[in-house]
C-alpha positions in Angstrom: -17.9 -13.7 25.7 -16.5 -11.4 22.7 -13.1 -9.9 23.5 -12.2 -8.1 20.2 -14.0 -7.0 17.1 -13.1 -6.5 13.7 -14.7 -4.6 11.0 -14.0 -4.1 7.4 -14.2 -0.5 6.2 -16.1 0.0 2.8 -19.6 -1.5 2.9 -19.2 -2.5 6.4 -18.3 0.5 8.3 -18.8 3.0 5.7 -21.8 3.1 3.3 -21.2 4.4 -0.3 -24.2 3.6 -1.8 -25.7 7.4 -2.1 -24.3 10.3 -3.2 -22.2 10.7 -0.2 -20.5 8.6 1.9 -21.8 7.5 5.5 -20.5 6.5 8.9 -24.1 5.4 10.2 -24.6 7.2 13.8 -25.8 3.3 15.0 -22.7 2.3 13.8 -20.4 4.5 15.8 -22.9 4.2 19.0 -22.2 0.4 18.7 -18.3 0.7 18.5 -18.7 2.9 21.6 -20.5 0.5 23.5 -18.4 -2.5 22.2 -15.3 -0.1 23.9 -17.3 0.6 26.9 -17.6 -3.1 27.5 -13.6 -3.6 27.3 -13.9 -5.0 24.2 -11.1 -4.1 21.5 -12.1 -2.6 18.5 -9.9 -3.3 15.4 -10.3 -2.2 11.6 -9.3 -5.1 9.2 -8.7 -3.7 5.8 -7.0 -4.5 2.6 -6.0 -1.0 2.8 -2.6 0.0 3.3 -1.7 2.4 6.8 -1.5 5.3 4.3 -5.2 5.1 2.9 -6.4 5.2 6.6 -6.0 8.8 5.8 -8.6 9.1 3.4 -12.1 7.7 2.6 -12.7 9.3 -0.7 -16.1 11.6 -0.3 -17.1 13.7 2.5 -15.5 12.0 5.1 -12.6 12.5 7.7 -9.6 10.5 7.3 -10.7 6.6 8.3 -8.3 6.9 11.6 -10.0 10.0 12.8 -14.0 8.3 12.4 -13.3 6.5 15.9 -10.5 6.0 18.4 -10.0 2.8 17.0 -7.7 0.4 19.1 -5.5 -0.8 16.1 -5.6 -1.4 12.3 -5.1 -4.9 10.4 -3.8 -3.5 7.2 -2.8 -4.7 3.9 -5.4 -7.6 4.3 -3.6 -8.5 7.8 0.1 -8.3 6.7 0.6 -5.4 8.9 -1.0 -5.0 11.9 -0.8 -1.8 14.1 -1.7 -0.7 17.4 -3.2 2.7 17.8 -0.2 4.5 18.3 1.6 2.7 15.5 3.8 0.2 17.1 3.8 -2.8 15.0 2.2 -6.2 16.5 2.6 -8.3 13.2 4.4 -7.9 9.6 4.3 -10.6 6.9 6.8 -8.8 4.0 7.3 -10.5 0.7 10.8 -12.4 -0.1 12.8 -10.0 -2.1 13.4 -12.5 -4.9 9.5 -12.9 -5.1 9.1 -9.2 -5.6 11.5 -9.3 -8.6 9.8 -12.2 -10.2 6.5 -10.2 -10.0 7.9 -6.9 -11.2 9.1 -9.0 -14.5 5.9 -10.9 -15.1 4.0 -7.4 -14.7 6.0 -5.8 -17.5 6.0 -8.5 -19.6 2.2 -8.4 -19.4 1.7 -4.7 -19.3 -0.1 -5.1 -16.2 -1.5 -2.1 -14.3 -0.2 -2.3 -10.9 1.5 -1.0 -8.0 4.3 -1.9 -5.3 3.2 -1.0 -1.6 5.5 -1.1 1.3 4.8 0.0 4.9 3.8 3.7 4.3 4.4 4.2 0.4 3.7 2.9 -2.8 4.9 3.0 -6.2 3.3 2.3 -9.6 5.1 -0.3 -11.7 3.2 0.6 -15.3 1.5 3.7 -16.1 -2.2 4.0 -16.8 -5.1 6.0 -16.0 -6.5 3.9 -13.3 -3.0 4.3 -11.1 -3.3 8.2 -11.7 -7.0 8.3 -10.5 -6.1 6.2 -7.5 -3.6 8.4 -6.4 -5.8 11.8 -6.9 -8.4 10.1 -5.1 -5.8 9.7 -2.1 -4.8 13.1 -2.6 -1.7 13.0 -3.4 0.8 13.4 -6.5 1.5 9.9 -8.4 5.1 8.9 -7.5 7.7 7.9 -9.7 8.0 4.2 -11.1 9.3 1.5 -8.6 13.0 1.4 -8.1 13.8 -2.3 -7.0 17.0 -0.8 -5.2 14.4 0.0 -2.4 14.1 -3.7 -1.6 17.1 -3.7 0.6 15.6 -1.4 3.3 12.0 -1.0 2.7 10.0 -4.4 2.7 7.1 -5.2 0.0 3.8 -6.1 1.7 1.4 -6.1 -1.3 0.5 -5.8 -4.7 -2.3 -4.4 -6.3 -3.5 -5.1 -9.8 -6.4 -3.3 -11.8 -7.8 -6.9 -13.5 -10.6 -9.0 -13.2 -10.2 -12.1 -11.0 -10.2 -15.0 -13.3 -7.7 -13.2 -15.7 -5.4 -12.0 -13.0 -5.0 -15.8 -11.7 -4.3 -17.2 -15.0 -1.5 -14.4 -15.6 -0.1 -14.8 -12.4 -0.1 -18.9 -12.0 3.8 -18.9 -12.4 4.2 -17.2 -9.0 4.2 -19.9 -6.4 4.3 -17.7 -3.2 1.4 -15.4 -3.7 -2.1 -15.5 -2.5 -4.9 -13.4 -4.6 -7.7 -11.9 -3.1 -10.2 -8.5 -3.7 -12.4 -6.6 -2.3 -14.2 -5.8 -5.6 -14.1 -3.5 -8.6 -11.7 -5.7 -10.7 -8.8 -4.5 -8.1 -6.8 -7.7 -7.1 -4.8 -7.6 -3.8 -2.0 -9.8 -4.5 -0.6 -11.0 -0.9 2.4 -13.3 0.2 1.4 -17.0 0.7 0.2 -18.0 3.8 -1.2 -14.0 4.6 -4.9 -13.0 4.6 -7.0 -11.0 7.0 -7.2 -13.9 9.4 -3.5 -13.6 9.9 -4.2 -10.2 11.1 -7.0 -11.3 13.5 -4.6 -14.2 14.8 -1.6 -12.0 15.6 -4.0 -9.3 17.9 -5.5 -12.5 19.3 -2.1 -13.7 20.4 -0.7 -10.0 21.4 -3.5 -9.5 23.9 -4.4 -12.9 25.2 -7.5 -13.2 23.3 -8.9 -16.8 22.4 -9.9 -17.2 18.9 -13.7 -18.0 19.8 -13.6 -14.7 21.9 -13.5 -12.8 18.3 -16.1 -11.3 16.2 -15.6 -9.9 12.8 -17.8 -8.2 10.0 -17.2 -7.9 6.5 -18.7 -8.1 2.9 -16.1 -8.7 0.1 -14.2 -11.5 -1.1 -11.0 -10.7 1.1 -13.1 -10.9 4.2 -13.8 -14.6 3.9 -10.8 -15.7 5.7 -11.5 -13.8 8.5 -15.0 -14.6 8.7 -14.1 -18.2 8.8 -11.4 -17.6 11.6 -13.6 -15.4 14.0 -15.5 -17.1 16.8 -18.5 -15.5 15.1 -18.2 -14.2 11.2 -21.0 -11.9 10.1 -22.0 -10.8 6.6 -23.3 -7.6 5.8 -26.7 -7.6 4.2 -25.1 -6.0 1.3 -22.1 -8.6 1.0 -21.6 -10.6 -2.0 -23.2 -14.3 -1.9 -20.2 -16.2 -1.4 -19.4 -14.0 1.6 -23.0 -14.8 3.2 -22.5 -18.1 2.7 -19.4 -18.5 4.7 -20.8 -16.4 7.6 -22.1 -17.5 11.2 -24.5 -14.5 10.7 -25.9 -12.4 8.1 -26.8 -9.0 9.2 -29.1 -6.2 7.4 -27.1 -3.8 5.4 -24.5 -1.5 6.5 -27.3 1.4 5.4 -29.9 -0.1 7.5 -28.1 -0.2 10.7 -26.4 -3.8 9.9 -23.2 -3.5 12.6 -25.7 -2.7 15.7 -28.2 -5.1 14.5 -25.7 -8.2 14.5 -24.5 -7.2 17.8 -27.8 -7.0 19.5 -29.1 -10.1 17.7 -26.0 -12.2 18.8 -26.3 -10.7 22.6 -23.0 -9.0 22.1 -24.7 -5.8 23.1 -28.1 -5.0 24.0 -30.6 -2.0 23.5 -29.4 -0.4 26.9 -25.9 0.1 25.6 -27.8 2.4 23.1 -29.6 4.3 25.5 -26.4 5.2 27.1 -25.5 7.2 23.6 -28.8 9.4 23.5 
């Protein structure tokens, strides 16, 4: 029996393949049916909480697309209930933050620091300015490390291909590198990953690991697909992700979420008749 379901955003809940971003009607109906069956519905994303306020093109804020039960953000490092209550937080040791900043400046990396709610660039570049423009907010000033005393750092983001990033960051022992694609690397504390967010939610609600299901399409989803009782790769997922999944469904644009939930017996077609 499934008691909690976790969903990546881009390429899983949302289809960005066309000119407009789409939240498929079948996906929304499936999430509604899950909650009707008293199954918790969580987002699991590399985004920060602030980035749940935007999906980029043509859609309202992510948190307003559906009444999610909560959000595993920063690749599982910060887990929030719908009302904002913190279930889990894994932050960097301040000394590791200072080591990262020194290395980033040494190599001129295009990157920024992310706290619970705010983010700050370490260096200036067009990609960073475009990122904040996409979010609809002004580009903030450069990061001031004096903030470390009161504001823990949860994640770093770097505009860099994975192979090059792993080489440059090799001297840092207490980090892990993951990515949702587009040559943007998420640098998280060692021992982190989306699976830590799933584990925290399961523990909080008294849910067994085998009572969870997770959906994803990117490299940063692999850990949670392995951890979940059932790991589902979208049809549009990377081949590396599909190989790690228990089940491969159709693409997000072809009712992938609904088809998996029906195919696995979590829902059936009668659940969707109730939506018509």
